[in-house]
C-alpha positions as CSV (number, residue, x, y, z in Angstrom):
1,X,-11.7,0.8,-22.7
2,X,-13.9,1.0,-25.7
3,X,-14.6,-2.2,-27.6
4,X,-15.5,-0.6,-30.9
5,X,-12.1,1.2,-31.2
6,X,-8.7,0.7,-29.7
7,X,-8.9,3.7,-27.6
8,X,-8.7,4.3,-23.9
9,X,-11.2,6.4,-22.2
10,X,-8.6,8.4,-20.2
11,X,-4.9,8.0,-18.9
12,X,-6.0,6.3,-15.7
13,X,-6.6,3.1,-17.6
14,X,-2.9,3.1,-18.6
15,X,-1.7,2.7,-14.9
16,X,0.0,-0.5,-14.1
17,X,1.2,-3.5,-16.2
18,X,4.6,-1.8,-16.6
19,X,7.4,-3.8,-18.4
20,X,10.0,-6.0,-17.0
21,X,13.3,-5.3,-18.7
22,X,16.5,-7.3,-18.6
23,X,19.6,-5.5,-17.5
24,X,22.7,-6.5,-19.3
25,X,25.7,-4.3,-19.2
26,X,25.3,-2.7,-15.7
27,X,25.0,-6.0,-14.0
28,X,27.4,-8.1,-16.3
29,X,30.1,-8.7,-13.7
30,X,27.4,-9.8,-11.1
31,X,26.1,-13.3,-10.6
32,X,22.6,-14.1,-11.6
33,X,20.0,-12.4,-13.9
34,X,18.7,-8.9,-13.2
35,X,15.5,-7.4,-14.4
36,X,14.2,-3.8,-14.0
37,X,10.4,-3.3,-13.2
38,X,10.4,0.0,-15.0
39,X,7.6,2.1,-13.4
40,X,8.3,5.2,-15.6
41,X,6.0,3.6,-18.1
42,X,2.9,4.6,-16.0
43,X,1.3,7.6,-17.5
44,X,2.5,9.7,-14.5
45,X,5.9,8.4,-15.1
46,X,6.2,6.7,-11.5
47,X,4.9,4.0,-9.4
48,X,2.9,6.3,-7.4
49,X,0.3,6.4,-9.9
50,X,-0.8,3.1,-8.5
51,X,-1.4,4.2,-5.0
52,X,-3.0,7.6,-6.1
53,X,-5.6,5.8,-8.2
54,X,-6.2,2.9,-5.6
55,X,-6.6,5.0,-2.6
56,X,-8.7,7.7,-4.3
57,X,-11.1,5.0,-5.7
58,X,-11.4,3.4,-2.5
59,X,-12.3,6.7,-0.8
60,X,-15.0,7.2,-3.4
61,X,-16.4,3.7,-2.8
62,X,-16.6,4.4,1.0
63,X,-18.3,7.9,0.3
64,X,-15.3,9.7,1.9
65,X,-14.6,11.5,-1.3
66,X,-17.5,13.5,-3.0
67,X,-17.6,15.8,-6.1
68,X,-15.9,19.0,-5.6
69,X,-13.8,17.8,-2.6
70,X,-10.2,18.7,-2.0
71,X,-7.4,16.1,-1.9
72,X,-4.4,16.9,0.2
73,X,-1.1,15.0,0.5
74,X,2.5,15.2,1.6
75,X,4.9,14.3,-1.2
76,X,8.5,14.4,-2.4
77,X,7.0,15.0,-5.8
78,X,5.9,11.8,-7.5
79,X,2.8,10.9,-5.4
80,X,1.8,14.6,-5.9
81,X,2.0,14.5,-9.4
82,X,-0.1,11.1,-9.6
83,X,-2.6,12.7,-7.2
84,X,-2.9,15.9,-9.4
85,X,-3.3,13.7,-12.5
86,X,-6.1,11.5,-10.9
87,X,-7.8,14.7,-9.6
88,X,-7.9,16.3,-13.0
89,X,-9.7,13.3,-14.5
90,X,-12.1,12.9,-11.6
91,X,-12.8,16.6,-10.9
92,X,-11.2,17.2,-7.5
93,X,-9.1,20.1,-6.1
94,X,-5.4,19.2,-5.2
95,X,-3.2,20.6,-2.4
96,X,0.2,19.5,-2.1
97,X,2.9,19.8,0.7
98,X,6.3,19.2,-0.8
99,X,9.8,18.9,0.8
100,X,12.1,21.6,-0.3
101,X,14.5,18.6,-1.3
102,X,12.4,17.9,-4.3
103,X,13.8,18.9,-7.5
104,X,12.7,22.2,-9.2
105,X,11.6,20.0,-12.1
106,X,9.0,18.1,-9.9
107,X,7.7,21.3,-8.3
108,X,7.2,22.9,-11.7
109,X,5.3,19.7,-12.9
110,X,2.9,19.9,-10.1
111,X,2.1,23.4,-10.6
112,X,1.6,22.5,-14.4
113,X,-1.0,19.9,-13.2
114,X,-3.1,22.6,-11.5
115,X,-2.0,21.7,-8.0
116,X,-1.7,24.2,-5.2
117,X,1.8,23.6,-3.9
118,X,3.3,24.4,-0.5
119,X,7.2,24.0,-0.3
120,X,8.3,23.1,3.1
121,X,11.8,23.1,4.5
122,X,13.3,19.4,4.4
123,X,15.6,19.6,7.2
124,X,13.2,20.0,10.1
125,X,11.8,17.3,12.4
126,X,8.5,15.5,11.4
127,X,6.6,17.3,14.3
128,X,7.8,20.8,13.4
129,X,4.9,22.9,12.3
130,X,6.9,23.8,9.1
131,X,7.4,20.1,8.1
132,X,5.3,18.9,5.1
133,X,3.6,16.5,7.4
134,X,2.4,19.2,9.7
135,X,1.5,21.7,6.9
136,X,-0.7,19.0,5.1
137,X,-2.5,18.2,8.4
138,X,-3.2,21.8,9.0
139,X,-4.6,22.4,5.6
140,X,-6.8,19.4,6.1
141,X,-8.1,20.7,9.3
142,X,-8.7,24.1,8.0
143,X,-10.4,23.2,4.6
144,X,-13.9,21.8,4.7
145,X,-14.7,18.8,2.4
146,X,-10.9,17.8,2.3
147,X,-9.4,14.3,2.3
148,X,-5.8,13.8,3.5
149,X,-4.3,10.8,1.7
150,X,-1.5,10.4,4.3
151,X,0.5,7.8,2.3
152,X,3.0,7.1,5.1
153,X,0.4,5.8,7.5
154,X,-2.3,4.5,5.0
155,X,-2.6,0.7,4.8
156,X,-4.1,1.2,1.2
157,X,-0.6,2.2,0.1
158,X,0.6,-1.4,0.7
159,X,-2.8,-2.9,-0.5
160,X,-2.3,-1.2,-4.0
161,X,0.9,-2.8,-4.6
162,X,-0.2,-6.3,-3.1
163,X,-3.0,-6.2,-5.8
164,X,-1.0,-4.9,-8.8
165,X,2.8,-4.8,-8.6
166,X,3.2,-8.1,-6.9
167,X,1.0,-10.2,-9.2
168,X,2.6,-8.5,-12.2
169,X,6.2,-9.4,-11.2
170,X,5.1,-13.0,-10.3
171,X,3.3,-13.4,-13.7
172,X,6.2,-11.7,-15.8
173,X,9.0,-14.0,-14.1
174,X,6.6,-17.0,-14.3
175,X,7.1,-17.5,-10.7
176,X,10.8,-17.8,-11.0
177,X,11.7,-14.5,-9.1
178,X,14.2,-15.2,-6.3
179,X,15.0,-11.7,-5.0
180,X,13.0,-8.4,-4.9
181,X,15.1,-5.2,-4.5
182,X,13.3,-2.0,-3.8
183,X,13.9,1.4,-2.3
184,X,11.9,2.0,0.9
185,X,10.5,5.5,1.6
186,X,6.7,5.3,2.8
187,X,7.4,1.4,2.4
188,X,4.2,0.8,0.5
189,X,5.8,-0.4,-2.7
190,X,8.2,-2.9,-1.1
191,X,5.8,-4.1,1.6
192,X,2.8,-4.7,-0.8
193,X,4.9,-6.5,-3.5
194,X,6.7,-8.5,-0.8
195,X,3.5,-9.5,0.9
196,X,2.1,-11.0,-2.5
197,X,5.4,-12.6,-3.4
198,X,6.0,-14.2,-0.1
199,X,2.6,-15.7,-0.1
200,X,3.4,-17.4,-3.4
201,X,7.1,-18.5,-2.4
202,X,8.3,-17.7,1.3
203,X,11.9,-18.4,0.1
204,X,11.9,-15.0,-2.0
205,X,14.5,-12.6,-0.5
206,X,13.1,-9.0,-0.1
207,X,15.9,-6.5,0.0
208,X,15.3,-2.8,1.0
209,X,17.4,0.1,0.0
210,X,17.8,2.8,2.6
211,X,19.7,6.1,2.7
212,X,22.4,7.4,5.1
213,X,20.7,9.9,7.1
214,X,17.5,7.7,7.4
215,X,16.3,5.7,10.4
216,X,14.6,2.6,8.5
217,X,17.7,0.2,8.4
218,X,18.4,0.4,12.0
219,X,14.9,0.3,13.0
220,X,14.5,-2.9,10.9
221,X,17.5,-4.5,12.8
222,X,16.8,-3.2,16.4
223,X,13.2,-2.3,16.3
224,X,14.4,1.1,18.0
225,X,13.9,4.7,16.6
226,X,17.4,6.4,16.8
227,X,17.2,10.1,16.1
228,X,21.0,10.1,16.1
229,X,20.8,8.4,12.6
230,X,19.0,11.4,11.2
231,X,20.9,13.9,9.1
232,X,20.4,15.6,5.7
233,X,20.7,13.7,2.6
234,X,20.0,14.5,-1.0
235,X,18.1,11.3,-2.5
236,X,14.3,12.0,-2.9
237,X,11.7,9.6,-2.1
238,X,14.1,7.1,-0.3
239,X,14.4,6.6,3.5
240,X,12.7,8.6,6.3
241,X,13.1,10.4,9.5
242,X,10.1,8.7,11.0
243,X,8.5,5.3,11.0
244,X,5.9,4.9,8.4
245,X,3.2,2.3,9.4
246,X,3.0,1.7,5.5
247,X,6.1,-0.3,6.0
248,X,5.7,-3.8,6.9
249,X,9.2,-4.5,8.3
250,X,8.6,-8.2,8.9
251,X,8.2,-8.8,5.2
252,X,11.8,-7.4,4.5
253,X,14.7,-9.6,4.9
254,X,17.4,-7.0,4.8
255,X,18.3,-3.3,4.3
256,X,21.4,-2.0,2.9
257,X,22.2,1.8,2.9
258,X,23.5,3.8,-0.1
259,X,25.2,7.1,-0.5
260,X,23.9,10.2,-2.4
261,X,26.9,10.3,-4.4
262,X,27.1,6.7,-5.7
263,X,23.4,6.7,-6.3
264,X,23.7,9.8,-8.4
265,X,26.6,8.3,-10.5
266,X,24.6,5.1,-11.0
267,X,21.6,6.7,-12.2
268,X,23.7,8.3,-14.8
269,X,25.4,5.0,-15.5
270,X,22.0,3.3,-16.2
271,X,21.3,5.8,-19.0
272,X,24.7,5.2,-20.6
273,X,24.8,1.5,-20.2
274,X,21.1,0.2,-20.5
275,X,19.5,3.3,-22.3
276,X,17.2,3.6,-19.3
277,X,16.7,7.2,-18.4
278,X,15.4,6.8,-14.9
279,X,15.4,8.7,-11.7
280,X,17.7,9.1,-8.6
281,X,16.1,6.3,-6.6
282,X,16.5,4.0,-9.5
283,X,20.2,4.8,-9.4
284,X,20.1,4.0,-5.6
285,X,18.3,0.7,-6.3
286,X,21.0,-0.5,-8.7
287,X,23.8,0.8,-6.3
288,X,22.1,-1.2,-3.6
289,X,22.3,-4.3,-6.0
290,X,26.2,-3.9,-6.4
291,X,26.6,-3.7,-2.7
292,X,24.4,-6.7,-2.1
293,X,26.3,-8.6,-4.8
294,X,29.6,-7.8,-3.0
295,X,28.2,-9.2,0.2
296,X,27.4,-12.5,-1.7
297,X,23.5,-12.1,-1.8
298,X,23.2,-13.6,-5.4
299,X,24.4,-16.7,-7.1
300,X,24.2,-18.1,-10.5
301,X,20.7,-19.1,-10.2
302,X,19.3,-15.8,-8.8
303,X,16.7,-14.0,-10.7
304,X,16.6,-10.6,-9.3
305,X,13.8,-8.1,-10.0
306,X,14.7,-4.4,-9.1
307,X,12.0,-1.7,-9.0
308,X,12.8,1.4,-10.8
309,X,10.4,4.0,-9.4
310,X,10.3,7.0,-11.7
311,X,11.6,8.7,-14.8
312,X,14.9,10.7,-15.2
313,X,13.3,13.7,-16.6
314,X,12.2,14.7,-13.0
315,X,15.9,15.1,-12.1
316,X,17.2,17.3,-15.0
317,X,18.2,20.1,-12.5
318,X,19.9,17.4,-10.1
319,X,21.6,14.1,-11.0
320,X,21.6,14.8,-14.8
321,X,23.0,18.3,-14.3
322,X,26.7,18.7,-14.5
323,X,26.4,22.0,-12.5
324,X,24.5,20.4,-9.7
325,X,26.8,17.4,-9.5
326,X,29.7,19.9,-9.2
327,X,28.0,21.9,-6.5
328,X,27.5,18.7,-4.5
329,X,31.2,17.7,-5.0
330,X,30.4,14.5,-6.8
331,X,32.8,14.9,-9.6
332,X,36.4,13.7,-9.0
333,X,39.2,11.8,-11.0
334,X,37.0,8.7,-11.3
335,X,33.7,10.5,-12.2
336,X,34.3,13.4,-14.4
337,X,32.1,15.7,-16.2
338,X,30.4,15.1,-19.6
339,X,30.9,18.6,-20.7
340,X,33.1,17.7,-23.7
341,X,30.3,15.7,-25.2
342,X,28.6,19.2,-26.3
343,X,30.2,21.2,-29.1
344,X,28.7,24.3,-30.3
345,X,29.0,25.2,-33.9
346,X,29.3,28.8,-34.7
């Protein structure tokens, strides 16, 4: 940052130091205090800015990335956007293999950032040649001078959060945090943050949010990969049909699973109660908090930090669309459409 003017050199200098915001209405019936770590305040609107910048700069330091090289990655959308943003500033080409489960909004954003996007079927096994894992690997093999970020199996994914997210939360809560709640996909966010916090205070509880249709919760409890757990689900960036090495299962105390439907409604509830327009996985995180509270996880002295991974604008065609919610069968007598809030004047 320039010293003569209050000006940043580029958007990358805005990554990190996201705010911690107290939750009031949505958690008012729960024991304890609850705080949202709102990662949408990153310039790329998600927590994935942290790992994109960190992994790319580490590759540069090691001489793995050179000017004019191509960066390749698998992504549900957020990591891809962050990598594309960093690539623009640093002058790299960017190729992204994206799950078809990703919202149209996310895919359009990736294209807008100059990335070459391959949309791959979501409901295939990880070793299927059409899966976004295999497509990215094939692109890497075929393109000379390319680097595959491979966030699911990259230890730097954990390290990025160990060096940034964890210390920020510790400082922001003045070391008073008692619980961390975070969704687990690649596992880098929860693992890196947990590692730092546990080093400061081993009594801090680390609570992971998983999806029905994912293998993570059962693997955490049994150390066995059960393919029978796998079936299609709608939440993006949460859960997995493989076991990422970027997840440190030993640092996580407990997993809870949430449904697509309840997570979608809770994301909408966050906007209407807290004024926080955040994404599908943020809804999943708070839905998990509600379920954990029912299980007696928190008491009056709990200070719970919940990581909200991204911004609601990436889900306009999904959870914030009445049409999409209707198509999924997510509206009933309890949860009704908001169509009557719009009135056209002729």
